[in-house]
Short mmCIF file of the C-alpha atoms (twelve columns), coordinates in Angstrom:
data_MODEL
# 
_entry.id   MODEL 
# 
loop_
_atom_site.group_PDB 
_atom_site.id 
_atom_site.type_symbol 
_atom_site.label_atom_id 
_atom_site.label_alt_id 
_atom_site.label_comp_id 
_atom_site.label_asym_id 
_atom_site.label_seq_id 
_atom_site.Cartn_x 
_atom_site.Cartn_y 
_atom_site.Cartn_z 
_atom_site.pdbx_PDB_model_num 
ATOM 1   C CA . SER A 1   -6.112  -11.206 -5.409  1 
ATOM 2   C CA . VAL A 2   -5.935  -13.486 -8.400  1 
ATOM 3   C CA . PRO A 3   -2.805  -14.291 -10.445 1 
ATOM 4   C CA . VAL A 4   -2.753  -13.199 -14.066 1 
ATOM 5   C CA . GLU A 5   -3.376  -16.069 -16.490 1 
ATOM 6   C CA . GLY A 6   -0.323  -18.312 -16.705 1 
ATOM 7   C CA . GLU A 7   1.067   -17.396 -13.262 1 
ATOM 8   C CA . ILE A 8   0.621   -19.279 -9.990  1 
ATOM 9   C CA . VAL A 9   1.091   -16.324 -7.595  1 
ATOM 10  C CA . CYS A 10  -0.275  -12.793 -7.540  1 
ATOM 11  C CA . GLY A 11  1.695   -9.581  -6.962  1 
ATOM 12  C CA . ASP A 12  -1.268  -7.782  -5.366  1 
ATOM 13  C CA . ALA A 13  -1.530  -7.621  -1.584  1 
ATOM 14  C CA . TRP A 14  -3.187  -5.694  1.232   1 
ATOM 15  C CA . ALA A 15  -3.162  -5.591  5.011   1 
ATOM 16  C CA . ALA A 16  -4.611  -3.625  7.907   1 
ATOM 17  C CA . LYS A 17  -3.507  -3.039  11.485  1 
ATOM 18  C CA . ARG A 18  -4.273  -1.053  14.614  1 
ATOM 19  C CA . GLN A 19  -1.547  1.249   15.892  1 
ATOM 20  C CA . GLY A 20  -2.379  3.279   18.958  1 
ATOM 21  C CA . GLY A 21  -5.752  4.881   18.320  1 
ATOM 22  C CA . SER A 22  -5.479  4.585   14.534  1 
ATOM 23  C CA . THR A 23  -6.466  2.032   11.939  1 
ATOM 24  C CA . TRP A 24  -3.934  1.653   9.135   1 
ATOM 25  C CA . ALA A 25  -4.349  0.008   5.730   1 
ATOM 26  C CA . ILE A 26  -2.009  -0.733  2.835   1 
ATOM 27  C CA . VAL A 27  -2.632  -1.740  -0.772  1 
ATOM 28  C CA . CYS A 28  0.324   -2.941  -2.822  1 
ATOM 29  C CA . ASP A 29  0.774   -3.890  -6.476  1 
ATOM 30  C CA . GLY A 30  4.146   -5.526  -7.161  1 
ATOM 31  C CA . LEU A 31  5.419   -4.453  -10.566 1 
ATOM 32  C CA . GLY A 32  4.773   -6.947  -13.336 1 
ATOM 33  C CA . HIS A 33  3.405   -10.402 -12.628 1 
ATOM 34  C CA . GLY A 34  4.390   -13.661 -11.009 1 
ATOM 35  C CA . PRO A 35  6.935   -14.543 -8.317  1 
ATOM 36  C CA . GLN A 36  9.019   -11.355 -8.534  1 
ATOM 37  C CA . ALA A 37  5.934   -9.156  -8.227  1 
ATOM 38  C CA . ARG A 38  4.775   -11.284 -5.278  1 
ATOM 39  C CA . GLU A 39  8.199   -10.954 -3.618  1 
ATOM 40  C CA . ALA A 40  7.966   -7.142  -3.767  1 
ATOM 41  C CA . ALA A 41  4.378   -7.127  -2.453  1 
ATOM 42  C CA . VAL A 42  5.250   -9.431  0.465   1 
ATOM 43  C CA . ALA A 43  8.267   -7.262  1.364   1 
ATOM 44  C CA . ALA A 44  6.048   -4.150  1.435   1 
ATOM 45  C CA . ILE A 45  3.409   -5.850  3.602   1 
ATOM 46  C CA . ASP A 46  6.031   -7.234  6.004   1 
ATOM 47  C CA . CYS A 47  7.521   -3.753  6.429   1 
ATOM 48  C CA . PHE A 48  4.068   -2.239  6.980   1 
ATOM 49  C CA . LEU A 49  3.176   -4.789  9.642   1 
ATOM 50  C CA . GLY A 50  6.558   -4.640  11.346  1 
ATOM 51  C CA . VAL A 51  7.138   -0.934  11.938  1 
ATOM 52  C CA . THR A 52  5.533   1.885   13.897  1 
ATOM 53  C CA . VAL A 53  5.593   5.319   12.260  1 
ATOM 54  C CA . GLU A 54  3.912   8.705   12.669  1 
ATOM 55  C CA . SER A 55  2.431   9.196   9.194   1 
ATOM 56  C CA . PRO A 56  1.557   7.417   5.946   1 
ATOM 57  C CA . GLY A 57  4.385   9.338   4.249   1 
ATOM 58  C CA . GLU A 58  6.864   7.963   6.766   1 
ATOM 59  C CA . MET A 59  5.512   4.479   6.112   1 
ATOM 60  C CA . ILE A 60  5.922   4.886   2.349   1 
ATOM 61  C CA . SER A 61  9.497   6.072   2.902   1 
ATOM 62  C CA . GLY A 62  10.295  2.979   4.969   1 
ATOM 63  C CA . ILE A 63  8.687   0.688   2.425   1 
ATOM 64  C CA . HIS A 64  10.675  2.382   -0.335  1 
ATOM 65  C CA . GLY A 65  13.917  1.404   1.382   1 
ATOM 66  C CA . THR A 66  12.654  -2.130  1.939   1 
ATOM 67  C CA . LEU A 67  11.810  -2.560  -1.744  1 
ATOM 68  C CA . ARG A 68  15.343  -1.802  -2.934  1 
ATOM 69  C CA . GLY A 69  16.636  -5.000  -4.415  1 
ATOM 70  C CA . THR A 70  13.155  -6.120  -5.464  1 
ATOM 71  C CA . ARG A 71  11.251  -5.368  -8.638  1 
ATOM 72  C CA . GLY A 72  9.412   -2.564  -6.805  1 
ATOM 73  C CA . ALA A 73  5.733   -1.829  -6.314  1 
ATOM 74  C CA . SER A 74  2.983   0.734   -6.363  1 
ATOM 75  C CA . VAL A 75  1.904   1.286   -2.766  1 
ATOM 76  C CA . ALA A 76  -0.787  3.272   -0.959  1 
ATOM 77  C CA . VAL A 77  -1.094  3.664   2.813   1 
ATOM 78  C CA . ALA A 78  -3.985  5.217   4.727   1 
ATOM 79  C CA . GLU A 79  -4.399  6.027   8.400   1 
ATOM 80  C CA . TYR A 80  -7.837  6.579   9.936   1 
ATOM 81  C CA . ALA A 81  -8.209  8.208   13.368  1 
ATOM 82  C CA . ALA A 82  -10.660 10.566  15.035  1 
ATOM 83  C CA . GLY A 83  -12.840 10.858  11.936  1 
ATOM 84  C CA . GLN A 84  -9.960  11.849  9.641   1 
ATOM 85  C CA . VAL A 85  -7.961  10.022  6.974   1 
ATOM 86  C CA . ARG A 86  -4.323  10.647  6.128   1 
ATOM 87  C CA . TYR A 87  -3.144  9.071   2.867   1 
ATOM 88  C CA . CYS A 88  0.035   8.663   0.847   1 
ATOM 89  C CA . GLY A 89  0.444   6.695   -2.348  1 
ATOM 90  C CA . ILE A 90  3.098   6.144   -5.002  1 
ATOM 91  C CA . GLY A 91  2.316   4.672   -8.412  1 
ATOM 92  C CA . ASN A 92  -0.907  3.579   -10.076 1 
ATOM 93  C CA . ILE A 93  -3.023  3.135   -6.954  1 
ATOM 94  C CA . GLY A 94  -5.802  5.506   -5.972  1 
ATOM 95  C CA . ALA A 95  -8.460  5.507   -3.293  1 
ATOM 96  C CA . SER A 96  -11.869 7.049   -2.716  1 
ATOM 97  C CA . LEU A 97  -13.742 8.122   0.396   1 
ATOM 98  C CA . HIS A 98  -17.458 7.458   0.008   1 
ATOM 99  C CA . GLN A 99  -19.735 9.478   2.279   1 
ATOM 100 C CA . ALA A 100 -23.383 10.454  2.283   1 
ATOM 101 C CA . VAL A 101 -22.367 13.885  0.916   1 
ATOM 102 C CA . GLY A 102 -20.377 12.456  -1.989  1 
ATOM 103 C CA . VAL A 103 -17.096 10.924  -3.034  1 
ATOM 104 C CA . ARG A 104 -13.627 12.340  -2.453  1 
ATOM 105 C CA . HIS A 105 -10.751 10.904  -4.496  1 
ATOM 106 C CA . LEU A 106 -7.315  10.415  -2.962  1 
ATOM 107 C CA . VAL A 107 -4.620  10.586  -5.610  1 
ATOM 108 C CA . SER A 108 -1.241  8.860   -5.551  1 
ATOM 109 C CA . HIS A 109 1.947   10.462  -6.868  1 
ATOM 110 C CA . ASN A 110 3.505   9.086   -10.035 1 
ATOM 111 C CA . GLY A 111 6.636   7.115   -9.340  1 
ATOM 112 C CA . THR A 112 8.618   3.949   -9.782  1 
# 
């Protein structure tokens, strides 16, 4: 993650964790640039790392509440377990699964 020219901090962030038998990952893009975007991204990551939920959708819902009072962010969360991926994303973040048989695109919902 690299700050946009003229800024000293970046509003992009990611994290991963193990929860039970699953591996979870988050990608976050704080809206805009600079310190306020970074504040939103850090809040999303802190929520992700600090809670236990049953699904990526539940995680997104919790992060949504956490981001109230910040600038907001585009966020995508994926859970991998037993050879399957569950995914939920809001905003301009997408993901792809690359396998020997091809690529499958995971699409986020529009939203602010």
